[in-house]
C-alpha positions as CSV (number, residue, x, y, z in Angstrom):
1,X,-99.5,65.2,43.1
2,X,-96.3,63.7,44.1
3,X,-92.7,64.9,44.2
4,X,-90.2,62.4,42.9
5,X,-86.4,62.5,43.4
6,X,-84.3,60.4,41.1
7,X,-82.5,57.9,43.4
8,X,-78.8,57.5,43.7
9,X,-77.3,54.0,43.2
10,X,-75.0,52.6,45.9
11,X,-71.3,52.6,45.3
12,X,-69.6,49.3,44.3
13,X,-67.2,48.5,47.1
14,X,-65.4,45.7,45.2
15,X,-61.6,46.1,45.1
16,X,-58.7,44.7,43.1
17,X,-58.6,43.7,39.4
18,X,-58.8,46.1,36.5
19,X,-60.2,49.6,36.8
20,X,-63.9,49.7,36.1
21,X,-65.3,52.5,33.9
22,X,-68.9,53.1,34.7
23,X,-71.5,55.7,33.7
24,X,-72.3,58.5,36.1
25,X,-74.7,58.1,38.9
26,X,-77.0,60.7,37.4
27,X,-77.3,58.6,34.2
28,X,-77.6,55.2,35.9
29,X,-80.2,56.5,38.3
30,X,-82.7,57.4,35.6
31,X,-85.8,55.2,35.4
32,X,-85.8,52.5,32.8
33,X,-86.2,53.9,29.3
34,X,-89.4,52.2,28.1
35,X,-88.6,52.7,24.4
36,X,-85.4,50.6,24.9
37,X,-87.5,47.9,26.6
38,X,-89.9,48.0,23.7
39,X,-87.1,47.7,21.1
40,X,-85.9,44.5,23.0
41,X,-89.4,43.1,23.0
42,X,-89.8,43.6,19.3
43,X,-86.4,42.1,18.6
44,X,-87.3,39.0,20.6
45,X,-90.6,38.7,18.8
46,X,-88.9,38.9,15.4
47,X,-86.3,36.3,16.5
48,X,-89.2,33.8,17.0
49,X,-90.4,34.6,13.4
50,X,-93.1,37.2,14.1
51,X,-94.0,39.6,11.3
52,X,-94.9,42.7,13.4
53,X,-97.2,45.5,12.4
54,X,-95.8,48.5,14.3
55,X,-98.3,51.2,15.3
56,X,-96.1,52.6,18.0
57,X,-93.5,54.6,16.2
58,X,-93.4,58.4,16.2
59,X,-91.2,58.7,13.1
60,X,-93.1,60.4,10.2
61,X,-93.5,58.0,7.3
62,X,-93.6,60.7,4.6
63,X,-90.6,62.3,2.8
64,X,-89.5,65.9,3.2
65,X,-91.3,67.9,0.5
66,X,-89.3,68.2,-2.7
67,X,-89.3,72.0,-2.6
68,X,-87.6,72.0,0.7
69,X,-85.1,69.4,-0.5
70,X,-84.4,71.6,-3.5
71,X,-83.8,74.6,-1.3
72,X,-81.3,72.6,0.8
73,X,-79.5,71.4,-2.3
74,X,-79.3,74.9,-3.8
75,X,-77.8,76.2,-0.5
76,X,-75.3,73.5,-0.2
77,X,-74.0,74.1,-3.8
78,X,-72.7,77.4,-2.4
79,X,-69.2,76.6,-0.8
80,X,-69.9,79.3,1.7
81,X,-72.4,77.0,3.4
82,X,-69.7,74.4,4.1
83,X,-68.2,76.3,7.0
84,X,-69.3,76.1,10.7
85,X,-72.7,77.7,11.0
86,X,-73.3,80.9,13.1
87,X,-74.0,80.0,16.7
88,X,-77.4,81.8,16.8
89,X,-78.4,80.7,13.3
90,X,-78.1,82.4,9.9
91,X,-79.7,85.7,9.4
92,X,-81.9,84.2,6.7
93,X,-83.2,81.6,9.1
94,X,-83.8,83.9,12.0
95,X,-85.6,86.4,9.7
96,X,-87.9,83.6,8.4
97,X,-88.7,82.6,12.0
98,X,-89.6,86.2,12.9
99,X,-91.9,86.4,9.9
100,X,-93.5,83.1,10.8
101,X,-94.2,84.1,14.4
102,X,-95.8,87.3,13.2
103,X,-97.9,85.7,10.5
104,X,-99.0,82.6,12.4
105,X,-99.4,83.9,16.0
106,X,-99.4,87.7,15.7
107,X,-96.3,87.8,17.8
108,X,-93.4,90.3,17.2
109,X,-89.9,88.9,18.0
110,X,-86.5,90.4,17.5
111,X,-84.6,88.2,14.9
112,X,-81.2,89.1,16.4
113,X,-81.9,88.8,20.2
114,X,-85.1,86.7,20.7
115,X,-84.5,83.7,18.4
116,X,-82.0,80.8,18.5
117,X,-81.6,78.1,15.9
118,X,-81.5,74.6,17.4
119,X,-80.5,71.1,16.3
120,X,-84.0,69.9,17.2
121,X,-86.4,71.1,19.9
122,X,-85.5,68.0,22.1
123,X,-81.9,69.1,22.4
124,X,-82.9,72.7,23.1
125,X,-85.2,71.6,25.9
126,X,-82.4,69.5,27.5
127,X,-79.9,72.3,27.2
128,X,-82.4,74.8,28.7
129,X,-82.7,72.5,31.7
130,X,-78.9,72.5,32.0
131,X,-79.0,76.3,31.9
132,X,-81.6,76.9,34.6
133,X,-81.7,73.8,36.8
134,X,-79.1,71.9,38.8
135,X,-78.8,69.6,41.9
136,X,-81.3,70.6,44.5
137,X,-83.7,72.5,42.2
138,X,-87.2,71.3,41.3
139,X,-89.0,71.1,38.0
140,X,-92.7,70.9,37.6
141,X,-93.7,68.4,34.9
142,X,-97.0,66.9,33.9
143,X,-97.3,63.2,34.9
144,X,-97.9,62.4,31.2
145,X,-95.0,63.9,29.2
146,X,-92.5,63.5,26.4
147,X,-89.5,61.8,28.1
148,X,-87.0,64.6,27.8
149,X,-89.2,67.0,29.8
150,X,-88.4,65.1,33.0
151,X,-85.3,63.2,32.2
152,X,-83.2,66.3,31.6
153,X,-83.8,67.4,35.2
154,X,-82.7,63.9,36.4
155,X,-79.5,64.3,34.4
156,X,-78.6,67.5,36.2
157,X,-79.4,66.0,39.6
158,X,-82.7,67.8,40.1
159,X,-86.1,66.8,41.5
160,X,-89.4,66.4,39.7
161,X,-92.8,67.3,41.0
162,X,-95.4,65.7,38.8
163,X,-98.8,67.4,38.2
164,X,-101.6,65.2,37.1
165,X,-103.2,65.2,33.6
166,X,-106.6,63.6,33.8
167,X,-109.0,62.6,31.1
168,X,-111.9,64.3,32.8
169,X,-110.0,67.6,32.6
170,X,-109.2,67.2,28.9
171,X,-105.6,66.3,29.9
172,X,-105.0,69.9,31.0
173,X,-103.2,70.6,34.3
174,X,-104.7,72.3,37.3
175,X,-102.0,74.9,38.0
176,X,-103.9,76.3,40.9
177,X,-103.5,73.0,42.8
178,X,-99.7,73.1,42.9
179,X,-98.6,73.3,46.5
180,X,-97.0,76.5,47.8
181,X,-93.8,74.8,48.9
182,X,-93.3,73.4,45.4
183,X,-93.8,76.8,43.8
184,X,-91.2,78.2,46.3
185,X,-88.6,75.6,45.2
186,X,-89.4,75.3,41.5
187,X,-87.1,76.6,38.8
188,X,-88.9,75.2,35.7
189,X,-92.5,74.5,34.6
190,X,-92.9,72.4,31.4
191,X,-96.0,72.5,29.2
192,X,-96.5,70.7,25.8
193,X,-99.6,71.5,23.7
194,X,-100.7,70.1,21.3
195,X,-99.8,67.3,23.6
196,X,-97.7,64.2,22.9
197,X,-99.1,61.6,23.6
198,X,-102.8,62.6,24.4
199,X,-103.5,64.9,21.5
200,X,-105.0,67.5,23.8
201,X,-104.8,71.2,22.7
202,X,-104.5,74.0,25.3
203,X,-106.6,77.2,25.3
204,X,-104.8,80.5,25.5
205,X,-106.3,80.9,29.0
206,X,-104.0,78.1,30.3
207,X,-101.0,80.0,29.1
208,X,-102.3,83.2,30.7
209,X,-102.5,81.4,34.0
210,X,-99.1,79.8,33.6
211,X,-97.4,83.1,32.7
212,X,-98.9,84.8,35.8
213,X,-97.8,81.9,38.0
214,X,-94.2,81.9,36.6
215,X,-93.9,85.7,36.9
216,X,-95.1,85.6,40.5
217,X,-92.7,82.8,41.6
218,X,-89.7,83.4,39.3
219,X,-90.1,80.1,37.4
220,X,-89.0,79.6,33.8
221,X,-91.8,78.3,31.6
222,X,-90.7,75.8,28.9
223,X,-93.4,75.6,26.2
224,X,-92.9,72.7,23.8
225,X,-94.9,73.7,20.7
226,X,-93.6,70.9,18.4
227,X,-97.0,70.0,17.1
228,X,-98.4,73.6,16.8
229,X,-99.4,73.1,13.1
230,X,-100.9,69.5,13.4
231,X,-104.4,70.2,14.6
232,X,-107.8,69.1,13.4
233,X,-111.4,70.1,13.0
234,X,-110.6,73.9,12.8
235,X,-108.7,73.9,16.0
236,X,-105.8,76.3,16.1
237,X,-103.0,75.9,18.7
238,X,-101.9,79.2,20.3
239,X,-98.4,80.3,21.3
240,X,-97.7,81.3,24.9
241,X,-96.0,84.4,23.5
242,X,-99.4,85.7,22.7
243,X,-99.7,86.4,26.4
244,X,-98.5,89.9,27.5
245,X,-95.3,89.6,29.5
246,X,-94.6,86.0,28.5
247,X,-91.2,86.7,27.0
248,X,-89.9,87.6,30.5
249,X,-90.4,84.0,31.8
250,X,-90.7,81.8,28.7
251,X,-88.7,79.9,26.2
252,X,-90.9,78.4,23.5
253,X,-89.6,75.5,21.3
254,X,-90.6,74.8,17.7
255,X,-89.7,71.8,15.5
256,X,-89.6,71.0,11.8
257,X,-89.7,67.2,12.3
258,X,-93.4,66.5,12.1
259,X,-94.8,69.7,10.5
260,X,-92.5,69.4,7.5
261,X,-91.3,65.8,7.7
262,X,-87.8,66.9,8.4
263,X,-87.1,64.6,11.4
264,X,-83.7,63.6,10.0
265,X,-82.6,67.2,9.3
266,X,-82.4,67.9,13.1
267,X,-83.5,71.6,13.2
268,X,-85.8,73.6,15.4
269,X,-85.8,77.0,17.1
270,X,-86.4,78.7,20.5
271,X,-88.1,82.0,20.9
272,X,-88.1,84.1,24.1
273,X,-86.8,87.0,26.0
274,X,-83.2,88.1,25.2
275,X,-81.7,87.1,28.6
276,X,-83.3,83.7,28.4
277,X,-82.1,83.1,24.8
278,X,-78.6,84.2,25.9
279,X,-78.5,81.6,28.7
280,X,-79.5,78.8,26.2
281,X,-77.0,80.2,23.7
282,X,-74.3,80.0,26.3
283,X,-74.9,76.3,26.9
284,X,-75.0,75.5,23.2
285,X,-71.8,77.3,22.4
286,X,-70.0,75.2,25.0
287,X,-71.3,72.0,23.5
288,X,-71.3,72.4,19.7
289,X,-71.7,74.6,16.6
290,X,-75.3,74.2,15.5
291,X,-77.3,73.0,12.4
292,X,-75.7,73.1,9.0
293,X,-76.4,76.3,7.0
294,X,-77.9,74.4,4.1
295,X,-80.5,72.8,6.4
296,X,-81.3,76.2,7.8
297,X,-81.9,77.4,4.3
298,X,-84.4,74.6,3.7
299,X,-86.1,75.3,7.0
300,X,-86.3,79.0,6.2
301,X,-88.0,78.1,2.8
302,X,-90.4,75.9,4.7
303,X,-91.5,78.7,7.1
304,X,-91.9,81.2,4.2
305,X,-94.1,78.6,2.4
306,X,-95.8,77.3,5.5
307,X,-99.4,77.6,4.3
308,X,-99.1,75.4,1.2
309,X,-96.7,72.9,2.7
310,X,-98.6,72.2,5.9
311,X,-102.0,71.7,4.5
312,X,-101.5,68.3,2.9
313,X,-99.6,67.1,6.0
314,X,-102.5,68.0,8.3
315,X,-105.1,66.6,5.9
316,X,-103.3,63.2,5.8
317,X,-103.0,63.0,9.6
318,X,-106.7,64.0,10.0
319,X,-107.8,61.3,7.6
320,X,-105.7,58.7,9.4
321,X,-106.9,59.9,12.8
322,X,-110.5,59.4,11.6
323,X,-109.7,55.9,10.3
324,X,-107.8,54.8,13.4
325,X,-110.5,56.1,15.7
326,X,-113.3,54.3,13.8
327,X,-111.2,51.1,13.4
328,X,-110.5,50.8,17.2
329,X,-114.1,51.7,17.9
330,X,-115.0,48.5,16.0
331,X,-113.1,46.7,18.8
332,X,-114.9,48.5,21.6
333,X,-112.9,51.7,22.1
334,X,-115.1,54.7,22.3
335,X,-112.5,57.5,22.9
336,X,-113.0,61.0,21.5
337,X,-110.8,61.7,18.5
338,X,-107.8,63.9,19.4
339,X,-107.7,67.5,18.3
340,X,-104.0,67.6,17.7
341,X,-100.6,65.9,17.3
342,X,-100.1,62.6,15.3
343,X,-101.2,60.1,18.0
344,X,-104.4,58.5,19.4
345,X,-104.4,57.9,23.1
346,X,-106.5,54.9,24.2
347,X,-107.3,53.3,27.6
348,X,-106.1,49.9,28.6
349,X,-108.6,47.2,29.7
350,X,-108.8,46.3,33.3
351,X,-106.3,43.6,34.4
352,X,-103.3,45.0,32.6
353,X,-100.5,47.4,33.2
354,X,-99.1,49.5,30.3
355,X,-96.2,47.2,29.5
356,X,-98.1,44.1,30.2
357,X,-100.7,45.2,27.6
358,X,-98.1,46.0,25.0
359,X,-96.5,42.6,25.5
360,X,-99.9,41.0,25.3
361,X,-100.7,42.5,21.9
362,X,-97.3,41.4,20.5
363,X,-97.7,37.9,21.9
364,X,-101.3,37.4,20.8
365,X,-101.5,39.4,17.6
366,X,-98.0,40.6,16.5
367,X,-99.2,44.2,16.8
368,X,-97.0,46.9,18.4
369,X,-98.3,49.9,20.3
370,X,-96.4,52.2,22.7
371,X,-97.1,51.6,26.5
372,X,-98.4,54.7,28.1
373,X,-96.0,54.6,31.0
374,X,-93.2,55.5,28.5
375,X,-94.6,59.0,29.0
376,X,-94.6,59.0,32.7
377,X,-96.6,57.6,35.7
378,X,-99.9,59.1,34.5
379,X,-99.8,57.0,31.4
380,X,-99.9,53.6,33.2
381,X,-103.6,53.0,32.2
382,X,-103.2,54.0,28.5
383,X,-101.4,53.1,25.2
384,X,-100.5,55.2,22.2
385,X,-101.2,54.5,18.6
386,X,-99.3,56.6,16.0
387,X,-100.8,58.0,12.8
388,X,-97.8,56.9,10.8
389,X,-99.4,53.8,9.1
390,X,-101.4,53.7,5.9
391,X,-105.0,52.7,6.3
392,X,-104.4,49.3,4.8
393,X,-101.8,48.6,7.5
394,X,-104.1,49.7,10.3
395,X,-106.9,47.5,8.8
396,X,-104.5,44.5,8.9
397,X,-103.6,45.3,12.5
398,X,-107.2,45.6,13.6
399,X,-108.1,42.4,11.9
400,X,-105.3,40.6,13.8
401,X,-106.5,42.0,17.0
402,X,-110.1,40.9,16.3
403,X,-109.0,37.4,15.4
404,X,-107.0,37.3,18.6
405,X,-110.1,38.1,20.6
406,X,-108.8,41.5,21.8
407,X,-111.6,44.0,22.6
408,X,-112.2,46.9,25.0
409,X,-115.8,46.5,26.2
410,X,-117.6,49.8,27.2
411,X,-121.1,48.5,27.7
412,X,-122.4,51.6,29.4
413,X,-120.7,54.2,27.2
414,X,-122.3,55.5,24.0
415,X,-120.3,55.5,20.8
416,X,-118.4,58.7,20.0
417,X,-120.5,61.1,18.0
418,X,-119.8,61.9,14.3
419,X,-117.7,65.0,13.8
420,X,-119.3,68.1,12.4
421,X,-116.9,71.0,12.1
422,X,-116.4,74.4,10.5
423,X,-113.1,75.8,9.5
424,X,-112.9,79.6,9.7
425,X,-111.0,81.8,7.3
426,X,-110.1,84.3,10.0
427,X,-106.4,85.0,10.5
428,X,-104.6,82.1,12.2
429,X,-103.3,84.2,15.0
430,X,-106.9,85.1,16.0
431,X,-107.0,82.1,18.4
432,X,-110.0,83.0,20.5
433,X,-112.3,83.5,17.6
434,X,-111.1,80.2,16.0
435,X,-111.4,78.2,19.2
436,X,-115.0,79.5,19.6
437,X,-115.8,77.6,16.4
438,X,-114.2,74.2,17.1
439,X,-115.9,70.8,16.8
440,X,-119.6,70.6,17.4
441,X,-120.4,67.0,18.2
442,X,-123.8,65.5,17.3
443,X,-125.3,63.1,19.7
444,X,-125.7,59.6,18.4
445,X,-129.4,59.5,19.0
446,X,-130.0,62.5,16.8
447,X,-128.6,61.0,13.6
448,X,-127.2,57.7,12.6
449,X,-125.4,59.1,9.5
450,X,-122.0,60.7,9.5
451,X,-121.4,64.3,8.7
452,X,-120.0,63.6,5.3
453,X,-123.4,62.2,4.2
454,X,-125.2,65.4,5.0
455,X,-125.5,68.4,2.7
456,X,-124.3,71.8,4.0
457,X,-127.7,73.0,5.0
458,X,-128.3,69.9,7.1
459,X,-124.9,70.3,8.7
460,X,-125.6,73.9,9.6
461,X,-128.9,72.9,11.2
462,X,-127.0,70.6,13.6
463,X,-124.6,73.3,14.8
464,X,-125.4,75.4,17.8
465,X,-127.6,78.3,16.7
466,X,-125.7,80.8,18.8
467,X,-122.5,79.7,17.2
468,X,-123.9,80.0,13.7
469,X,-125.2,83.5,14.4
470,X,-121.8,84.6,15.8
471,X,-119.9,83.8,12.6
472,X,-117.8,86.8,11.7
473,X,-117.8,88.4,8.3
474,X,-115.5,86.7,5.9
475,X,-115.7,83.3,7.6
476,X,-117.2,80.3,6.0
477,X,-117.6,76.6,6.7
478,X,-115.6,74.4,4.4
479,X,-114.7,70.8,4.2
480,X,-111.1,69.6,4.2
481,X,-109.3,69.8,0.8
482,X,-108.1,66.2,1.3
483,X,-110.1,63.8,-0.8
484,X,-110.0,61.3,2.0
485,X,-112.4,63.4,3.9
486,X,-115.1,62.6,1.3
487,X,-115.1,59.0,2.5
488,X,-117.5,58.6,5.4
489,X,-115.9,57.2,8.6
490,X,-118.5,54.8,10.1
491,X,-119.0,54.9,13.9
492,X,-118.6,51.1,14.1
493,X,-117.1,49.0,11.3
494,X,-117.2,45.4,10.5
495,X,-113.9,43.7,9.2
496,X,-115.2,44.0,5.6
497,X,-116.1,47.6,6.1
498,X,-112.6,48.4,7.5
499,X,-111.0,46.8,4.5
500,X,-113.3,48.6,2.1
501,X,-112.6,51.9,3.8
502,X,-108.9,51.4,3.6
503,X,-109.0,50.5,-0.1
504,X,-111.1,53.6,-0.8
505,X,-108.7,55.9,1.0
506,X,-105.7,54.5,-0.9
507,X,-107.6,54.7,-4.2
508,X,-108.1,58.4,-3.7
509,X,-104.5,59.2,-3.1
510,X,-104.4,59.5,0.7
511,X,-101.5,57.3,1.4
512,X,-97.8,57.3,1.3
513,X,-95.5,55.3,-1.0
514,X,-95.3,51.7,0.1
515,X,-92.7,51.4,2.9
516,X,-91.9,48.4,5.1
517,X,-93.9,49.1,8.3
518,X,-91.9,46.7,10.4
519,X,-88.3,48.0,10.1
520,X,-88.6,51.7,10.8
521,X,-87.0,52.8,14.1
522,X,-89.3,53.4,17.1
523,X,-89.1,57.1,17.9
524,X,-90.8,58.9,20.8
């Protein structure tokens, strides 16, 4: 673990001439924003005539569901929605949030005092940092993180202590290894699960440990739960607010951008103890007015119809995850499929840094991925592939990489096992029982057929007997409702098989309307 202080640039001592207007030292002292570097790299490649396939973007490629759009339109037809919105959010929106938290996590929150509407979770996290950190304070942040988790502290003049996320620990932090002097000085601890970019999902036990730590040392826990609903293979992401006493030290952030394809609507919410919500509210009232009331009406509708709206979104991402994982395995990558988020996190071959690798793929194959160091120093040996491309686009990208001779050789590692999973019908907030029935991998030397080729009896026979016997009443094993899941995902695919798989997925309706994959903006 290392503590990193954002450096201060030296003063320009030049005199005479016109007055120079320059950005603040806190802004200019921030590390290079890798996404800006990547935009320049792509622009340069296009200037030389390259037709890029961009697998690096984090911007959802699907439209907002029509029912949500209709709810927004209906609300905006009321002239009353044209005024400045209430600072805390409309009563309708806050009540929908309270119902969602109860139904999804089994958590009771006060709609008037423990909920705050936000213009996106990212803004809320930055404003929370402004509310609780300043020059001379320390924030504890994983060394693989969404950029705002660390940069907001730099903008207020604070210090970052990075805690490592390592593959062998499932990209979960070891909170017990944080030095005592760091805990004495820290004001913030940031956690983000399901994790962008690794796709890791935290168990409730991690939150129990984090809450105890923060209560002991008077640290605010920022929990970024933007991907709470995008999980796979029966995995269910918990809320830290399921932990007793968490409200005293926690602000939890939720987003509509990925779950409901509402990235352009800029809406989210924070949930936490009244005094913590009040502090965030104070910052927001000094900076703006909030999200338009019509957008809040659409978001309230989305939360109240969560179950039916989220299911097809998750099914699409899971199908794409399976396809991307298998496609890159055909080039030598044998990484385990992520259990959450909309990204696949892959290691970089020896001899490259993160940005070197990204440039290499653009130069050799006109394929764009996101360098792992865009997400902090712990990402230097990785790159991120987003699940925003249709299978036929991924197939084209993989074919380009293959023709360019790009592979990741793992001679001593076995291929990843096929996925066999059960999805429980237990209530969603019953996290422990659901996590006890997550993915059960099958070793490659047991079977050479994928799970989809087996009948239910054969699949049950390959599950752990103790797990089968522990199935509670009312639970059952099901397959995903998405028709794409009926198409087997081979463990290793030839170019012809990749193309055939992509065509089959599209033929069964698992793709989005055709959109130009090269011109969408690169979003983190």
